[in-house]
N, C-alpha and C positions, 0 to 999 in steps of 0.2 A: 474297555475301561471297567474297573472293578466297581460293583454296586455297593452302596453303603446302607441300603434299605430296600426291603421287598414288601409290596402291598398291592393295593388296588385303588383306582380312581372310581369314586361313586358319582355317576352322572345320571341322576334320577334313579330309575330301576336298572340302569345299565352299569355293569361292573367291568372295569378294564384293568387286568393285571399288568402291573408296571414294576420297573426297577428304578431306584433313585441313584443317579450318578453325579458326582461333583462336576459342575460346569467350569470351574475356575481352579487354578493352581497358583501357589505362591512361589516366586523365584527369589525370595529374600535369602540372603546368605546368613546363616546362623553360626555362632562361635561357641566353642566349649571353654569352660573355665579350667585353667591349668595352673599348676604351681610354678611360679617364676623361677624358683631355684633349680628345679630339675625337669620341668615340663610335664610333671605327672598330672593326670586328670583329677580334677576336684569333683566329688560326687556328693549328692545329698542323701542322707539316710533318714528314714522316718523313725523318730525316737519319741517315746512317751515322755512328756514333760514332768510327770509325777515320779516315775522310778528311774528315768534316764536310760531305759533299755530300748534297743531297736525292736520295732514291731513288724512282724511279717504281714503280707497282704491279706492272708486269710483271717487275721484278727482285727482288721480295720473295718469299721462300720460308718454309718452316717449319723449326724446329730445336728440339731438346730440350736444355735446359741441365742438366748433371749437377751433383752436389754440389761438385765441384772447379772449376766455372766453365766447363768445356769444353762445346762445343755439338755435338750430333749432328744432322746434316742429315737431314730426312725429306722425300721427294718424294711427289708425287701417285701415281706408279707404285707406290711402296712401300705406300701406303694401299689402292690398288686391289687388290693381291694378297692382302689380308687376308681370311680366310673370314668374311664378314658375311652370314649367311643371311637376316637380316631387313632387308636393304637396302631392299626395296620391299614388304615384307609385314608385316602385324600378325599375328603368330603366337599364337593363343590356346593357352595351356598348361593351364589348369585353371579350374574354377568354384568359388567359395568364398562363404560368407556375408559380407555387407558389413561386419558388425561385427568381422570378423577383420583388417581393414585398419586399421592405426594411422594416425590423421589426420596424424601427424608425417611420414609418407611422401608425402603428397599434394604434387604439384608443379603444373605448368601444366595447363590444361584445354583440350580441343579437342572440336569436333563432327566426327562422321564422317558424310559425306553420300554417298548412293548415287551412283555414277558411271556413269550410263547406264541405259537402260530395262531391260536384262537383269539389272541388280543389284537391282532393286526387290523381286523375289520372295525371294531368299535374305536380303536385308537385313531384310525384314519378318519372315521366319522367325526369324532370330537375335534380333530385338527382342522378339518375343512369347515366345520361349523364356526370355529373361532376365526378363521380367515375371512369367511364371508360376512360375518357380523361385525368385524373390526372391533371386537371387544375382548376383554380379558376376563378370566374366571377367578373369583375369590373363593378360597377353600381353606379348610382347617386340616391339619395333619399333626401327628405326634412323632417326635424325633428326639432321641437321647433323653428320654424320661420326662419330656414336657410337651404340652400342646402348643402348636405354633400356627401362625397365620401365613397363608401363601397366596401367590398370584400366578395363574397359569396363562401363558401366551405362546404364540407360535414363532419359532426361530428357524428360518429355512423350512425344512420338512420335519422338524422335531418340536415336540411340546416341551417347553422349558418352564420351570417353576422357580419363582423368586420368593425367598422367605421375607415376610413382612413383619415389622415391629408392630406391636399392639398400639392402638391410638394413645393409651395412657403412658406409653414409653417415650413419646415424643415430647420433649421439653419446650415450653413456650420461650421465645427469645426476649425475655425481660431484661432490660438494661444493656442490651447489645447494640442497638441503633444509637446514633449520636443524639445526645440529650438536647442539643441546641438546634434551632431551625436555621439551616444554611440555604440562602437563595442561590439558584443556579441560573446563569444567563443563557440566552439562546445561542450566543456565539460559542460558549463553552460546550454546549450540547452538539453544535455543528462540528466542532473540532473532534469531539469524542466519536461522533458518527463517522467522520472522515478516517479516524484512526481504526475504527472497527472495520470499515470497508477496505482499508489498505492491508490490514492483517489478513483479511479474507478467511477462507475456510482451510481446514487441515484434514489430511487423511489420518484417521485415528490409528490405522494399522502401521503407519510409518513412525509413530512415536516410540522412543526408546528410553530406557532407564539408564541415563548416562553415569550416575553414581555407581550403580551395580556393575556396569561394564568396566568402569575404572577400578573398582574393588577386585573384580575377578582378574584383571590384568596384573594388578599389584600382587595378588596371591600367587598367580602363576609365575611371576618374575622371582618372587622370593623362594618359591618351591624349586626353581631352577638354579638357585645359588646366588642370585643377585642380591646386592645389599639393600636395595629398595625398589619399589615399583615405579612406574611411569609417573613423573611429576608434571603437573599442569598448573599454570598460573590461575589462582583463584580470583574471581572477580570481586571487587570491593562491594560490600553490601550497600544498597541504596539507602539514602537517608530517610527517616521516617516523617520528615516535615517537608511539605511542598511549599516553596517560597512563592513561585509564580505559576499558577495552574495553567494559564494560557500558553506561556512559554514552554512549559513541560509538554503540553499536548502537541504544540507545533514541532518541537524537537522529536517527539515520538513518531509523528507522521513522517517527517523527513527520514528518520532512521529506518522506519518500516519500508519506505519506498526505496531507500538505498539497498536494503537487504534483498529486495526483490528485483533489483536491476533497473529501477525507474529513476535513478538519480539524474540521468541526462536531461529529462524534461524539467526537473526542478532547477537544475543549473541553468538551462536555457531561459527559464522564466525569471530566475534571479538576475541573469545578465541583462535580460530585456528591461526589468524594472530598474536596474542600475543605470542602463542607458537612458531610460526615460527620465530618471531623476537627474542625471548629468546633463541632459539637454537644456535644462533651465539655468545652468550655471555657465559663466564665461570666465575662462582663465586669462591671466595676464599675457600668457604666451600664445593664446589662440589667434589664428589668422583666418579670417573669413574671405575666401576668394570671390572676386566680382566677375560674374560671367557676362561676356559681351555677346550681343546678338550678331548672327551672321549677316553680312552685307554692310556692316558699319564702315568698313574700309572703303567700299564703293561710294557710300554717301559722303564720306569725308573727302574722297578724291574729287567727287563732283563739285563739292563746295569750294574746294581750293582752286579747281580749274575755272569755276565761274567767277572767282574773285580776281582773275588775271586782268591787268589794265588793257583797255581797248586801244587799238592802233589809230593814230590820227594822221600820220604822214604816209610815206610810200610803202611799197611792198616789203622792202628789206626790214624796216623797223617793225612792221606788223608781223612778219614771219619770225623775227627774233623774239618778239614778246610772246607770240603764241607758242614758240618753242619753250620759252621759260615757263609758261603756263603748263605745257605738257610735262616738263620736268617736275614742277611742283605737284601736279596731280599724281605723277608716278610715285613720288616720295610719300605723299599722304596715303595713297592706296597701299603702298608697302607697309607703312606703319599700322594702318588699320587692319591689314591682313595679319600682322603679327599679333595684335590684340585678340583676335578671334581664334588663335591657335594654329593658323596655317599661313606661312609666308608666301607659298606659291599662289594661294587664292588671293591674298592681298595684292601681290604683284600683278596678277592677271586683272584684278579689278582696277588697279591704278593705270594699267596700260590701256584698258578700254576707255576709261574716263579721259586719259590723255589724248587718245585718238579722237574721241568726240569733241574735246576742246580744240584740237588742231583743225578739225573740219569746220567748226563754227568760226574759228579765227580766219581761216583762209577764205571762207565765203564772205565775211564782212570786209576783208581787205580787198577782195575783188569787186565788191559792190561800190565802195566809196570812191575810187578813181573815176569810175564811169559817171557817177553823179557830179563830180567836179568838172568833167569835160562838158557835160550838158549845160551846166550853169555858165561856163565861160562862153560857149557859142551863143547862148541866149543874150548875154551881155553885149557881144559884138554886134548882133543884129539890132539891138535897141539903141545903140549909141548914135548912128547917122540920123535916125529919125529925130532924136532930140536936138541935134545940131541944126537940122533943117528947119525945124519949127522955131528955133532961136533966131 
């Protein structure tokens, strides 16, 4: 890289020969002024306003215009006699923490390169001292005819110098802040924090100048004979007035999450909230199914079988009635089984209850004729005794 200044860093009694190199470069696209009729270049000429004649560079000097319009001529000899101690020296004045430097003071940036083999040792010493102290050096230097303020710091393995504006060149922000006192709620701060967290961090090296790239593409297209460059839809400018700050912050958070592929979680949360909100409402067409407990069919079958009429007469009527009870229990068991969602289970339950009812009916039918026979025999034995006594 081409140096723009040669001098030395004055570090106490140590002198470090260095070269000053621009650390930045501008990629801005500049245009020439041309004549629209024929495309000819339009140039400026330095003309004296008194005689109207063009003045060559050798006849042009410096002058200071006062408030009344008079001009004071300043020659190069006058400037050379000024006491400018930092003409070829970067004079370090102090070392301070980096956070004491207001970023508003930062100006152009330069790299300081060691000038010659003898400068390597003191250059490395100053660089390592800055690294270990975690401080920056404040210095004065002269460049392009004026004394400037600078800040030296370490970038990788190189000492960089930032030009600093003088303190009196920083304007106070009078009348810039809002004149009215505006209260800010905690909920608004929470949303702003959520938006900041969603936007996250950015890799500075990945940022690009989209306007310059589009301009370069348009120039290349027109140079190749195209009628116009690539056209892109321009976004509508946002309004300057915020109607609902909370709503705008919420939309910003959702948009930031969507751009980062986190929309699924928000959609799921929204669906869940909608579901919770909808659970408290009942529609006219909503049907709430009633769930029946398992075994209801068996209980129903048992109840029906128990309700069957008892036999009073002989075996035939008892068996018939118990058969009717069995059929009724089977039907009830089948119906109850259907209610629980399984016909087979209901039929099985009904069959079991029918079998139980049949067993109890048969037992009672067998027991009643035997009791009748015992009663009849007892009556026959007692009858002659009564006649004898009579």
